[in-house]
C-alpha positions in Angstrom: -18.0 9.3 3.5 -16.5 11.8 1.1 -12.9 10.8 1.0 -11.6 7.3 1.0 -9.0 6.6 3.6 -7.5 3.3 4.7 -10.4 1.0 5.6 -13.1 3.1 4.1 -14.6 6.5 3.5 -13.9 9.1 6.1 -16.3 11.8 7.4 -19.3 13.2 5.6 -21.8 11.1 7.5 -24.7 13.5 7.2 -23.9 14.4 3.6 -23.7 10.7 2.7 -27.0 10.1 4.3 -28.6 12.8 2.2 -27.1 11.3 -1.0 -28.1 7.8 0.0 -31.7 9.0 0.5 -31.7 10.6 -2.9 -30.6 7.3 -4.6 -33.1 5.4 -2.5 -35.9 7.7 -3.7 -34.8 7.2 -7.4 -34.8 3.5 -6.8 -38.3 3.8 -5.4 -39.6 5.6 -8.5 -39.2 9.2 -7.6 -37.1 12.0 -9.2 -34.3 13.8 -7.3 -32.0 16.7 -8.0 -29.0 17.9 -6.0 -26.2 20.4 -6.6 -23.1 19.7 -4.5 -20.5 22.5 -4.3 -17.4 23.4 -2.3 -13.7 24.4 -2.7 -11.2 22.1 -4.5 -10.2 19.1 -2.5 -13.4 18.8 -0.4 -14.4 15.5 -1.8 -17.0 16.3 -4.4 -15.7 13.8 -7.0 -15.3 11.2 -4.2 -18.9 11.6 -3.3 -19.9 11.0 -7.0 -17.8 7.9 -7.1 -19.5 6.7 -3.9 -22.9 7.3 -5.5 -21.9 5.5 -8.7 -20.6 2.5 -6.6 -23.8 2.3 -4.5 -26.1 2.5 -7.6 -25.0 -0.7 -9.4 -28.6 -1.6 -10.1 -29.3 1.8 -11.7 -28.4 3.1 -15.1 -25.7 5.6 -14.3 -24.9 8.3 -16.9 -21.8 10.4 -16.3 -20.3 13.6 -17.6 -17.4 15.9 -16.6 -17.1 19.5 -17.4 -13.8 20.4 -19.1 -12.2 23.9 -19.0 -10.9 23.3 -22.6 -14.4 22.6 -23.8 -16.2 25.5 -22.2 -16.6 27.3 -25.6 -18.0 24.2 -27.3 -21.8 24.3 -27.1 -23.5 21.1 -25.7 -20.1 19.3 -25.1 -21.0 18.2 -21.5 -24.6 17.4 -22.6 -23.2 15.1 -25.3 -21.1 13.2 -22.8 -24.1 12.6 -20.6 -26.6 11.6 -23.3 -24.2 9.6 -25.5 -25.3 6.2 -24.1 -29.0 7.0 -24.9 -28.6 8.2 -28.5 -29.9 4.9 -29.8 -33.3 6.0 -28.4 -33.5 9.1 -30.5 -36.0 7.4 -32.8 -38.5 7.1 -29.9 -38.7 10.9 -29.6 -41.1 13.3 -31.5 -39.7 14.6 -34.7 -39.0 18.1 -33.4 -37.2 16.9 -30.3 -35.2 14.2 -32.2 -34.1 16.7 -34.9 -33.1 19.2 -32.3 -30.8 16.7 -30.5 -29.5 15.3 -33.7 -28.5 18.8 -34.8 -26.8 19.9 -31.6 -24.9 16.6 -31.3 -23.7 16.8 -34.9 -25.7 13.9 -36.2 -27.4 15.9 -38.9 -26.9 19.3 -40.6 -29.3 22.2 -39.8 -29.7 25.6 -38.1 -29.0 25.7 -34.4 -32.3 24.8 -32.7 -33.9 26.7 -29.8 -33.0 25.5 -26.2 -36.6 24.5 -25.5 -36.9 21.5 -27.9 -33.4 20.4 -26.9 -34.4 20.4 -23.3 -37.6 18.5 -24.0 -35.6 16.0 -26.1 -33.3 15.3 -23.2 -36.3 14.9 -20.9 -37.7 12.4 -23.4 -34.5 10.4 -23.5 -34.3 10.2 -19.7 -38.0 9.3 -19.3 -37.6 6.5 -22.0 -34.6 5.0 -20.3 -36.3 5.2 -16.8 -39.1 3.0 -18.0 -36.6 0.2 -18.1 -34.4 1.0 -15.1 -34.0 3.9 -12.7 -31.5 6.5 -14.1 -28.9 8.4 -12.1 -27.1 11.3 -13.9 -23.8 12.5 -12.4 -22.1 15.6 -13.6 -18.7 16.4 -12.2 -16.8 19.7 -12.5 -20.1 21.4 -13.2 -18.4 24.9 -12.9 -16.6 24.0 -16.2 -19.8 23.1 -18.2 -20.3 25.0 -21.4 -23.1 27.5 -21.0 -25.4 25.7 -23.5 -25.2 22.4 -21.6 -25.7 24.2 -18.2 -28.8 25.9 -19.5 -30.3 22.7 -20.9 -29.5 20.6 -17.8 -30.9 23.4 -15.5 -34.1 23.3 -17.6 -34.2 19.5 -17.3 -33.5 19.5 -13.6 -36.5 21.8 -13.0 -38.9 19.7 -15.1 -37.9 16.1 -14.3 -41.0 13.9 -14.7 -42.4 11.9 -11.8 -40.2 9.0 -12.8 -37.1 7.3 -11.3 -34.5 9.8 -12.6 -31.8 11.5 -10.4 -29.5 14.3 -11.4 -26.5 15.2 -9.2 -24.1 18.0 -10.1 -20.8 18.7 -8.4 -18.7 21.9 -8.8 -16.4 24.3 -7.0 -19.0 27.1 -6.9 -22.6 27.7 -7.7 -23.4 27.6 -11.4 -25.7 30.5 -12.5 -28.0 28.2 -14.6 -28.5 25.8 -11.6 -29.4 28.4 -9.0 -32.6 27.6 -7.1 -32.1 23.9 -7.2 -31.5 21.9 -4.0 -27.9 22.4 -2.8 -25.4 20.7 -0.6 -22.4 22.7 0.4 -19.3 20.8 1.4 -17.1 22.4 4.1 -14.0 21.1 5.8 -13.9 17.8 7.8 -14.4 18.0 11.5 -11.3 17.5 13.7 -11.9 13.8 14.5 -12.5 13.0 10.8 -9.5 15.0 9.7 -7.3 13.1 12.1 -8.7 9.8 11.0 -8.1 10.6 7.3 -4.5 11.7 8.0 -3.9 8.5 10.0 -5.2 6.5 7.1 -2.9 8.2 4.6 0.3 8.1 6.6 0.5 4.7 8.4 3.7 5.9 10.1 3.4 7.1 13.6 3.4 10.9 13.7 4.2 13.1 16.7 0.9 14.2 18.2 1.9 17.9 18.0 2.8 17.5 14.3 -0.5 15.8 13.6 -2.4 18.6 15.2 -0.6 21.2 13.3 -1.1 19.5 9.9 -4.8 19.1 10.6 -5.1 22.7 11.7 -3.3 24.1 8.6 -5.3 21.8 6.3 -8.5 23.4 7.7 -10.4 20.2 7.1 -9.5 19.9 3.4 -9.3 16.2 2.6 -7.1 16.6 -0.4 -4.5 18.6 1.6 -4.5 15.8 4.2 -4.1 13.0 1.6 -1.5 14.7 -0.6 0.9 15.4 2.3 2.3 11.8 2.7 2.4 11.1 -1.1 5.6 13.1 -1.6 7.4 11.9 1.6 8.8 8.6 2.8 7.7 7.3 6.1 11.0 8.4 7.7 10.6 11.9 6.4 7.2 12.1 8.0 8.3 10.8 11.3 8.5 13.6 13.9 7.7 16.1 11.2 11.4 16.5 10.3 11.0 15.9 6.6 7.9 18.1 6.0 10.1 20.9 4.6 12.3 20.2 1.7 14.7 23.1 1.2 16.0 21.9 -2.2 12.6 21.4 -3.8 11.4 23.7 -6.5 8.3 25.7 -5.4 5.1 24.5 -7.0 2.8 26.7 -9.0 0.5 27.1 -6.0 3.4 28.0 -3.8 4.7 30.6 -6.2 1.4 32.4 -5.8 2.2 32.9 -2.1 5.8 33.8 -2.8 4.7 37.0 -4.5 2.9 38.1 -1.3 5.8 36.9 1.0 8.4 38.9 -1.0 6.5 42.2 -0.4 6.7 41.8 3.4 9.4 43.6 5.5 12.5 41.6 6.4 11.5 41.1 10.0 8.1 39.8 8.9 9.7 37.3 6.5 12.1 36.2 9.2 9.2 35.6 11.7 7.4 33.5 9.0 10.6 31.5 8.5 10.9 30.8 12.2 7.3 29.6 12.3 7.8 27.4 9.2 10.9 25.8 10.6 9.3 25.0 14.0 7.3 21.8 13.3 5.2 21.7 16.5 3.6 25.1 16.2 4.6 26.3 19.7 4.1 30.1 19.8 6.4 30.5 22.8 9.3 28.8 21.0 8.6 30.8 17.9 8.7 34.2 19.7 11.8 33.3 21.7 13.7 32.2 18.6 12.6 35.3 16.8 13.8 37.4 19.7 17.2 35.8 19.5 17.3 36.8 15.8 16.4 40.4 16.7 12.8 40.2 15.7 10.2 41.9 17.9 6.4 41.4 17.7 5.9 45.0 16.7 8.4 44.9 13.9 7.3 41.5 12.7 3.7 42.4 12.4 4.2 45.7 10.6 3.3 44.2 7.3 0.5 41.8 6.4 2.2 38.8 8.0 -0.9 38.1 10.1 -2.8 37.5 6.9 -0.5 34.5 6.3 0.1 33.4 9.8 -2.0 33.0 13.0 -0.1 33.2 16.3 -2.6 32.1 18.9 -2.7 29.0 21.1 -0.9 27.3 18.2 1.1 28.7 15.3 -0.9 28.0 12.2 -0.4 29.1 8.6 -3.5 30.3 6.8 -2.9 27.7 4.0 -0.8 24.5 4.1 1.3 25.7 1.2 2.4 29.0 2.8 4.8 27.2 5.2 6.6 25.2 2.5 6.7 28.3 0.3 8.3 30.4 3.0 10.9 27.8 3.8 11.8 27.1 0.2 12.1 30.8 -0.6 14.5 31.5 2.2 18.3 31.5 1.7 20.5 28.8 3.1 22.1 31.0 5.7 18.8 32.3 7.0 17.5 28.7 7.3 20.6 27.7 9.3 20.3 30.7 11.5 16.7 30.1 12.3 17.3 26.4 13.1 20.2 27.4 15.4 18.0 29.8 17.2 15.3 27.2 17.6 17.9 24.7 18.9 19.0 27.3 21.6 15.5 27.9 22.8 14.5 24.2 22.9 14.9 22.6 26.3 17.7 20.0 26.1 16.1 18.0 28.9 12.4 18.1 27.9 12.9 17.8 24.2 16.4 16.7 23.3 15.4 15.0 20.1 13.9 18.1 18.5 16.8 20.2 19.7 19.2 17.7 18.1 17.3 17.9 14.8 17.4 21.7 14.8 21.2 21.6 15.5 21.6 19.2 12.5 19.6 21.5 10.3 21.8 24.4 11.4 25.0 22.6 10.6 26.6 23.4 7.3 29.0 20.4 7.1 30.0 17.2 9.0 29.8 17.6 12.8 30.6 14.6 15.0 29.0 16.1 18.1 25.7 16.7 16.4 25.9 13.3 14.7 26.4 11.6 18.1 23.5 13.5 19.6 21.3 12.3 16.7 22.4 8.8 17.3 21.3 9.1 20.9 18.0 10.5 19.8 17.5 7.5 17.5 18.1 5.2 20.5 15.4 7.0 22.5 13.0 7.0 19.6 13.4 3.2 19.1 12.9 2.6 22.8 9.6 4.4 22.5 8.6 2.2 19.5 9.1 5.1 17.0 11.0 3.1 14.4 10.5 5.6 11.5 11.7 8.5 13.7 14.7 6.5 14.7 15.5 5.8 11.1 15.2 9.6 10.3 17.6 10.5 13.1 20.1 7.9 12.0 19.9 8.9 8.3 20.8 12.5 9.3 23.5 11.3 11.6 25.2 9.4 8.7 25.1 12.6 6.6 27.0 14.5 9.4 29.7 11.9 10.0 33.1 12.4 8.5 35.0 9.4 9.9 34.4 6.6 7.4 34.4 3.6 9.8 31.9 5.4 12.1 29.9 6.4 9.1 29.7 2.8 8.0 28.5 1.7 11.4 25.8 4.3 11.5 24.8 3.6 7.9 24.2 -0.1 8.7 22.1 0.9 11.6 20.2 3.5 9.6 19.7 1.1 6.7 18.3 -1.6 9.0 15.9 0.9 10.7 14.9 2.4 7.3 14.2 -1.0 5.8 12.0 -2.1 8.7 10.2 1.2 8.7 9.4 0.7 5.0 11.8 3.3 3.5 13.4 0.7 1.2 15.0 3.0 -1.4 16.9 4.9 1.4 17.8 1.6 3.0 19.4 0.4 -0.2 21.4 3.6 -0.5 22.6 3.4 3.1 23.6 -0.3 2.7 25.8 0.8 -0.3 27.4 3.5 1.8 28.2 1.0 4.5 29.6 -1.5 2.1 31.9 1.2 0.6 33.1 2.6 3.9 33.2 -0.6 6.0 36.6 -1.2 7.6 35.7 -4.9 8.5 34.1 -8.0 7.0 31.5 -7.9 9.9 30.1 -4.5 8.8 30.0 -5.6 5.1 28.1 -8.7 6.3 25.6 -6.5 8.1 25.2 -4.4 5.0 24.5 -7.6 3.1 21.9 -8.5 5.7 20.1 -5.1 5.1 20.0 -5.8 1.4 18.7 -9.3 2.0 16.0 -8.1 4.4 14.9 -5.6 1.7 14.6 -8.5 -0.8 12.5 -10.5 1.8 10.0 -7.7 2.6 9.8 -6.8 -1.0 8.4 -10.2 -1.9 11.3 -11.3 -4.0 10.9 -14.9 -3.0 13.2 -16.2 -5.7 16.2 -14.1 -4.4 15.6 -13.6 -0.7 16.4 -17.2 0.6 19.8 -17.4 -1.0 20.7 -13.8 -0.1 19.7 -14.4 3.6 21.6 -17.7 3.7 24.7 -16.0 2.4 24.4 -13.2 4.9 23.9 -15.6 7.8 27.1 -17.5 6.8 29.1 -14.3 6.6 27.8 -13.2 10.1 28.5 -16.5 11.8 32.2 -15.9 12.7 31.4 -12.5 14.2 27.9 -12.6 15.9 26.4 -16.0 16.3 23.1 -14.7 17.8 22.6 -12.4 14.8 23.5 -15.2 12.4 21.0 -17.5 14.1 18.3 -14.9 13.6 19.3 -14.5 10.0 19.2 -18.3 9.4 15.6 -18.3 10.7 14.6 -15.5 8.4 16.2 -17.4 5.5 14.2 -20.5 6.5 11.0 -18.6 6.5 11.8 -17.0 3.1 12.5 -20.4 1.6 9.2 -21.8 2.9 7.4 -18.9 1.5 9.2 -19.1 -1.8 8.9 -22.9 -2.0 12.6 -23.2 -2.7 13.1 -26.8 -1.6 16.8 -27.2 -2.3 17.6 -23.9 -0.6 15.4 -24.9 2.3 17.2 -28.2 2.8 20.6 -26.4 2.7 19.4 -23.8 5.2 18.0 -26.5 7.5 21.3 -28.4 7.5 23.2 -25.3 8.2 21.0 -24.6 11.2 21.4 -28.2 12.4 25.2 -27.8 12.3 25.3 -24.5 14.2 27.2 -24.5 17.5 25.0 -24.4 20.7 24.0 -20.9 21.9 26.6 -19.3 24.1 24.3 -17.7 26.6 21.6 -20.4 27.0 18.6 -21.1 24.8 16.3 -18.3 23.7 12.8 -18.8 22.1 14.4 -18.4 18.7 16.7 -21.3 19.4 13.8 -23.6 20.1 12.2 -22.4 16.8 15.4 -23.0 14.9 15.7 -26.6 16.3 12.1 -27.4 15.4 12.3 -25.9 11.9 15.6 -27.6 11.1 14.4 -31.0 12.3 11.1 -30.7 10.4 13.1 -30.6 7.1 16.0 -32.8 7.9 14.3 -35.5 10.0 10.6 -35.2 9.4 7.4 -34.4 11.3 7.7 -37.0 14.0 11.3 -36.1 15.0 10.4 -32.4 15.0 7.1 -32.7 17.1 8.6 -32.2 20.5 10.8 -29.3 19.4 7.9 -27.6 17.5 5.6 -27.8 20.5 8.3 -26.2 22.7 8.9 -23.6 20.1 5.2 -22.8 19.9 4.9 -22.4 23.7 7.9 -20.0 23.6 6.5 -18.0 20.8 3.2 -17.5 22.5 4.9 -15.9 25.4 7.3 -13.7 23.5 7.7 -10.1 24.8 7.0 -7.4 22.4 10.6 -6.5 21.3 11.2 -10.1 20.4 7.8 -10.4 18.8 8.8 -7.6 16.4 11.8 -9.7 15.3 10.4 -13.2 15.3 6.7 -13.0 15.4 6.4 -14.2 11.8 7.8 -17.5 13.0 4.6 -18.1 15.0 2.7 -18.0 11.7 4.9 -20.7 10.3 5.1 -22.9 13.4 1.4 -22.8 14.6 0.0 -24.5 11.5 2.7 -27.1 11.7 1.5 -28.1 15.2 -2.1 -28.0 14.0 -3.4 -25.4 16.5 -5.7 -22.9 14.8 -6.4 -20.9 18.0 -2.8 -20.2 18.6 -2.3 -19.5 14.9 -5.0 -16.9 14.9 -4.1 -15.3 18.3 -0.4 -15.0 17.7 -0.9 -13.7 14.2 -3.3 -11.0 15.5 -0.9 -10.0 18.3 2.1 -9.9 16.0 0.2 -7.7 13.5 -1.0 -5.4 16.2 2.4 -5.0 17.7 4.1 -4.5 14.3 1.6 -1.9 13.3 1.9 0.0 16.5 5.7 0.0 16.3 5.6 1.3 12.7 7.4 -1.7 11.2 5.6 -1.1 7.9 7.9 -3.2 5.7 7.0 -6.4 7.5 3.4 -5.6 8.4 2.0 -7.0 5.1 3.6 -10.4 6.0 2.0 -10.4 9.4 -1.3 -9.3 8.0 -1.2 -12.1 5.4 -0.7 -14.6 8.2 -3.6 -13.2 10.1 -5.8 -13.1 7.0 -5.0 -16.7 6.2 -5.9 -17.8 9.7 -9.1 -15.7 9.6 -10.1 -17.2 6.2 -9.9 -20.7 7.6 -12.7 -19.8 10.1 -14.9 -18.8 7.2 -15.0 -15.1 8.2 -14.4 -13.9 4.7 -15.5 -10.3 5.3 -12.9 -9.9 8.1 -10.3 -11.5 5.8 -11.1 -9.1 3.0 -10.7 -6.2 5.3 -7.2 -7.5 6.3 -6.3 -7.9 2.6 -7.4 -4.3 2.0 -5.3 -3.1 5.0 -2.3 -5.1 3.8 -2.6 -3.6 0.3 -2.7 -0.1 1.7 0.5 -0.6 3.7 2.3 -2.3 0.8 1.4 0.7 -1.4 2.9 3.0 1.1 6.2 1.2 1.2 6.3 0.2 -2.4 6.5 -3.5 -1.7 4.9 -6.2 -3.9 4.2 -9.1 -1.5 1.6 -11.6 -2.9 -1.5 -11.8 -0.8 -2.2 -15.5 -0.3 -5.2 -14.6 1.8 -7.0 -13.1 -1.2 -6.1 -16.3 -3.1 -7.6 -18.7 -0.7 -10.7 -16.6 0.1 -11.7 -16.4 -3.6 -11.0 -20.1 -4.0 -13.1 -21.0 -0.9 -15.9 -18.8 -2.2 -15.9 -20.6 -5.5 -15.4 -17.4 -7.5 -13.6 -19.1 -10.4 -12.8 -16.1 -12.6 -11.4 -13.9 -9.8 -9.6 -16.8 -8.1 -8.0 -18.0 -11.4 -6.6 -14.5 -12.1 -5.0 -14.3 -8.6 -3.7 -17.9 -8.8 -2.1 -17.2 -12.2 -0.5 -14.0 -11.0 0.9 -15.7 -7.9 2.3 -18.5 -9.9 3.9 -16.1 -12.4 5.5 -14.1 -9.6 6.8 -17.3 -7.9 8.6 -18.6 -11.0 8.9 -21.9 -12.8 7.1 -24.2 -10.3 4.5 -21.7 -9.1 3.5 -20.8 -5.6 2.5 -23.5 -3.1 -0.4 -21.5 -1.8 -1.6 -20.9 -5.3 -1.7 -24.6 -6.0 -3.5 -25.2 -2.7 -6.1 -22.5 -3.6 -6.6 -24.0 -7.0 -7.2 -27.5 -5.5 -9.8 -26.0 -3.1 -11.5 -24.1 -5.9 -11.9 -27.1 -8.2 -12.9 -29.5 -5.4 -15.6 -27.1 -4.6 -16.7 -26.9 -8.2 -16.6 -30.7 -8.4 -14.0 -30.6 -11.1 -11.9 -33.3 -9.6 -9.4 -33.9 -12.4 -8.4 -30.3 -12.2 -8.3 -30.4 -8.4 -6.1 -33.4 -8.6 -3.7 -31.7 -11.0 -3.4 -28.6 -8.8 -3.0 -30.6 -5.6 -0.3 -32.7 -7.2 1.6 -29.6 -8.3 1.2 -28.3 -4.8 2.7 -31.3 -3.1 5.6 -31.4 -5.6 6.4 -27.7 -5.0 5.2 -27.2 -1.4 7.2 -28.2 1.6 6.1 -28.8 5.1 3.2 -26.6 6.3 1.6 -25.9 3.0 1.8 -29.5 1.8 -0.1 -30.5 5.0 -2.9 -28.3 3.8 -2.8 -29.6 0.3 -2.8 -33.3 1.1 -6.5 -33.4 2.2 -7.5 -31.8 -1.1 -5.4 -34.3 -3.0 -7.0 -37.2 -1.1 -10.5 -36.0 -1.8 -9.8 -35.3 -5.5 -8.0 -38.7 -6.0 -10.8 -40.6 -4.3 -13.3 -39.0 -6.6 -11.4 -39.9 -9.7 -10.8 -43.4 -8.3 -7.0 -43.2 -8.1 -6.4 -45.2 -4.9 -2.6 -45.1 -5.2 -2.3 -41.4 -5.2 -4.9 -41.0 -2.4 -3.2 -43.5 -0.1 0.2 -41.9 -0.7 -1.2 -38.5 0.2 -2.8 -40.0 3.3 0.5 -41.5 4.4 2.1 -38.0 4.2 -0.8 -36.4 5.9 -0.6 -39.0 8.8 3.1 -38.3 9.1 2.4 -34.5 9.6 -0.6 -34.8 11.9 -0.5 -38.0 14.0 1.9 -36.5 16.6 -0.5 -33.7 17.4 -3.6 -34.5 19.4 -5.5 -31.4 18.4 -9.1 -31.4 17.1 -7.9 -29.9 13.9 -5.3 -32.5 13.2 -7.3 -35.5 14.3 -10.5 -34.3 12.8 -8.8 -33.8 9.4 -7.2 -37.2 9.7 -10.5 -38.9 10.5 -12.2 -37.2 7.6 -9.5 -38.3 5.1 -9.3 -41.8 6.5 -13.0 -42.2 6.1 -12.7 -41.4 2.4 -10.4 -44.4 2.1 -12.2 -46.8 4.3 -14.8 -49.5 3.8 -18.3 -49.4 5.1 -17.5 -51.1 8.4 -15.4 -48.2 9.7 -16.1 -45.2 7.4 -19.2 -44.1 9.3 -17.5 -43.9 12.7 -14.6 -42.0 11.1 -17.0 -39.4 9.6 -18.7 -39.0 12.9 -15.4 -38.6 14.7 -14.4 -36.0 12.1 -17.6 -34.0 12.7 -17.2 -34.2 16.4 -13.6 -33.2 16.4 -13.9 -30.3 13.9 -17.1 -29.2 15.6 -14.9 -28.3 18.6 -12.8 -25.9 16.5 -13.7 -22.6 14.8 -12.9 -24.0 11.4 -16.4 -23.8 10.1 -15.5 -24.5 6.5 -13.8 -27.8 7.5 -16.7 -28.9 9.6 -19.2 -28.1 6.8 -17.1 -30.1 4.3 -17.1 -33.0 6.8 -20.9 -33.0 6.8 -20.9 -32.8 3.0 -18.6 -35.8 2.6 -20.5 -37.8 5.1 -23.8 -36.9 3.4 -22.4 -37.9 0.0 -21.2 -41.2 1.4 -24.6 -41.9 3.0 -26.4 -41.2 -0.2 -24.2 -43.7 -2.0 -25.1 -46.2 0.7 -28.7 -45.7 -0.3 -29.5 -44.1 3.1 -31.3 -41.1 1.7 -33.0 -39.9 4.9 -29.8 -39.9 6.8 -28.0 -38.4 3.9 -30.4 -35.5 3.6 -29.8 -34.6 7.3 -26.1 -34.1 6.8 -26.4 -32.6 3.3 -28.9 -30.1 4.6 -26.5 -29.1 7.5 -23.6 -28.8 5.0 -25.7 -26.8 2.5 -26.9 -24.3 5.2 -23.4 -23.9 6.6 -21.7 -23.6 3.3 -24.3 -21.2 2.0 -24.1 -19.0 5.1 -20.3 -18.9 5.1 -20.3 -17.9 1.4 -18.7 -21.0 -0.1 -20.8 -21.0 -3.2 -19.0 -23.8 -5.1 -19.3 -26.3 -2.2 -22.8 -25.1 -1.4 -23.9 -25.9 -5.0 -22.2 -29.3 -4.7 -24.3 -30.0 -1.5 -27.5 -28.7 -3.3 -27.0 -31.1 -6.2 -26.5 -34.0 -3.7 -29.7 -33.0 -1.8 -31.7 -33.0 -5.1 -30.2 -36.4 -5.9 -31.4 -37.7 -2.5 -34.9 -36.7 -3.3 -35.2 -33.5 -1.4 -37.1 -30.7 -3.1 -34.9 -27.7 -3.0 -34.5 -24.6 -5.1 -31.3 -22.7 -5.7 -31.3 -19.7 -3.4 -31.3 -16.2 -4.8 -29.9 -13.3 -2.9 -32.4 -11.5 -0.7 -32.1 -7.8 -1.4 -33.1 -7.0 2.1 -30.5 -9.3 3.6 -26.9 -8.8 4.6 -25.8 -9.7 1.1 -26.5 -6.1 0.3 -24.0 -4.9 2.9 -21.0 -3.2 1.4 -17.6 -4.7 2.3 -17.0 -1.8 4.8 -20.5 -2.3 6.3 -19.7 -6.0 6.8 -16.4 -5.0 8.6 -18.2 -2.6 10.9 -21.0 -5.1 11.6 -18.5 -7.8 12.5 -16.6 -5.6 14.8 -19.7 -4.4 16.6 -20.9 -8.0 16.8 -17.6 -8.8 18.6 -18.4 -6.1 21.2 -16.4 -3.1 20.0 -17.8 0.4 20.7 -18.3 3.0 17.9 -15.1 4.7 19.0 -13.1 1.4 19.0 -14.5 0.5 15.5 -13.5 4.0 14.3 -10.0 3.6 15.6 -9.6 0.2 13.9 -11.0 1.4 10.6 -9.8 5.1 10.7 -13.4 6.4 10.8 -15.0 8.9 13.2 -17.5 7.6 15.7 -20.2 9.7 13.9 -19.5 8.0 10.6 -19.6 4.6 12.3 -23.0 5.5 13.8 -24.2 6.5 10.3 -23.1 3.2 8.9 -24.7 1.3 11.7 -28.1 2.9 10.9 -27.7 1.6 7.3 -26.7 -1.8 8.6 -29.7 -2.1 10.9 -32.0 -1.0 8.1 -30.6 -3.6 5.7 -30.7 -6.4 8.2 -34.2 -5.4 9.5 -32.9 -5.2 13.1 -33.0 -2.5 15.8 -30.2 -3.2 18.2 -26.6 -4.4 18.5 -27.7 -7.5 20.4 -29.5 -8.7 17.2 -26.4 -8.5 15.0 -24.9 -11.9 15.8 -28.1 -13.8 14.7 -28.7 -11.5 11.8 -25.1 -12.0 10.4 -25.5 -15.8 10.8 -28.7 -15.6 8.8 -27.1 -13.6 6.0 -23.5 -14.7 5.7 
């Protein structure tokens, strides 16, 4: 729990439990004191942040010791007490005067420590009478002595009132000795691996992971800081962990002084160990022997104090390895890599041998470059895209022939872009463009740049760039051109570029037939093109065929075209396929390390998940997508976050996201943002605003999104009594849905037709909508059907019948978390004569679960074991178990079997 990784806080289960118990005791009216200490990077500050976040109902007072203020008496104490200074008048004169003097509020002689301490006790006790108080002091080792003395005095004399005092520092503070302590040591092996995984995202060689974890010695900061300075391709295979050209950091310079005093043979052994990324002692000694280094000579000095040569070669500190490598001369580094290449088995480990050969090469070398190219092919076949990109990048650097360098630069740029190393990919595309001997290679370089625009979320540029690239590719490689046209079509749909979408669709329509028979992509292309150029009806057969093909895509094809399933499945109104294919595509993309495109797949999965009303799971997907985007530096708008906040009726948060998405999209705004706004305002019963947003959405949106917007437009238009707009929207909705006999399509049609029908047929249509939508997992849509039916029944003066459906709607909407629509149902219930009070959150219910606890509870509910949950969220099984105990307590249950019913009650 002490360090935040992807998906949550990693490790520290028992320490977290102790801190949670302390906060619970303060909340219950007791006082608690705890001094947390441990070396830098162990997570002390993160623990305090966790405490502050879990104590939202407490008055939290904070202070941080500062090295620059250690000579200023009472500096830390002033930080802590500043929010309480308006209470000075409540204190006895002696105590008030003492605090006023030390805080510089009045002139006077320095008071004794005793009245100052009593004054602080009085301030805390006065504040605690109104709300429990939690005091958090970070970097306590840098407190000024006067503050440390007073706070130590206070900690030993806290009254029997709800006041907690938690200190965190690198070492024990003299004035706090004797107080309850919590020493933080390194993370366990499983937690350390989970934290490293959460920080890297890219697939790391298992041996490299083990060595990094061993050298970090459980220090969370060391594990987190490693990937921040490296791209995903530099991390792959461990080949970029050492940067010879970098300037040693201050911390590394401290080790350099010790290294320089060692004998030459000892320094050479350290260099061999630093250059060998796996930590294999046999390889290290064999390479050292080739260089004339014997164990006796190498260990004459104090090398063993910096290096452990046991089952695995491990440096005593993570920075020793980089310090050794950076301090070495270029010739020594090349000699060491050459020796390592010679002792590395060319059959068992050809890729690492090739990398050592490349590092031993002083200039261009075609033989080594070709070997690296073969290594890239092997890495890509294993699903290691980042490693393949790394091999290809190095191959380009060693290639002297310009035409061959251009070919390799295009391949390296494409792999780098898909792996998420976008800056390197741009540079490689420029190299290819400069060296390319043919128009075909220049077109492929343009495709790399276009793909970068697409995965970067540059929706205003990507469609046109991809269209231009596809046209340039057409004369040379029709299959690649067809794939590029499909990508351009998807970019235009996402960016709501209607004119460009029409141009792309016509270009697809005019393409010659495939030369080697139809592939799944060809069915998708035909359906997408017809959807735009001929309409929903004409495209229905092609789209159904495309969807069937996409469901069965093998993994290599899924990596290239899986996103198309996210576009086509909503078009055929099949929510089950939409969710399943999005989940499969996200899983395969993540496993293969295609980080640049992963946020796009996650957004498709998040949107599909949000439509089921599982907002906690959708929020977890949004968090994961954000973490991956931060790793690659992309800025793709999360439409999942938009629609979730809108469905929840959280106006302020939703409005901010909607405005940001519209600004990023340009003049006409983003279709998904307009859709979200129409949902938000329909839920809040502000129908004029809903109508305006939905109209904007139908003007900008094309195809799939517009089919989602039309029901919102119909509902809003009916409520403002604009029959013309409502019927026009219904005609468009019918056009998109009538050809698909799915419960989602026909249930939505029936619900919207009911809004426009007279009494004679409306009731049957509402019942059909409820029956149809009840067979789907689209709980929000079903709840809204009950709400509309209940509203209609009340207006027919059938209050008893109305109450039945309004009660169902209210209970469903409230449990899902759609507060706006739930409030609309509540008002209707009151108007029908039912006595009903607005619900307030139950502090003992699942509403108290944190977002991470909700994620864990949902995964366990779905049958995952602790180990499987940990793997999904990058937590150790021990930490998952600790969270489960908290979840069971909050939900008042005792077993996993009770989770499903408990979550239904509290959602």
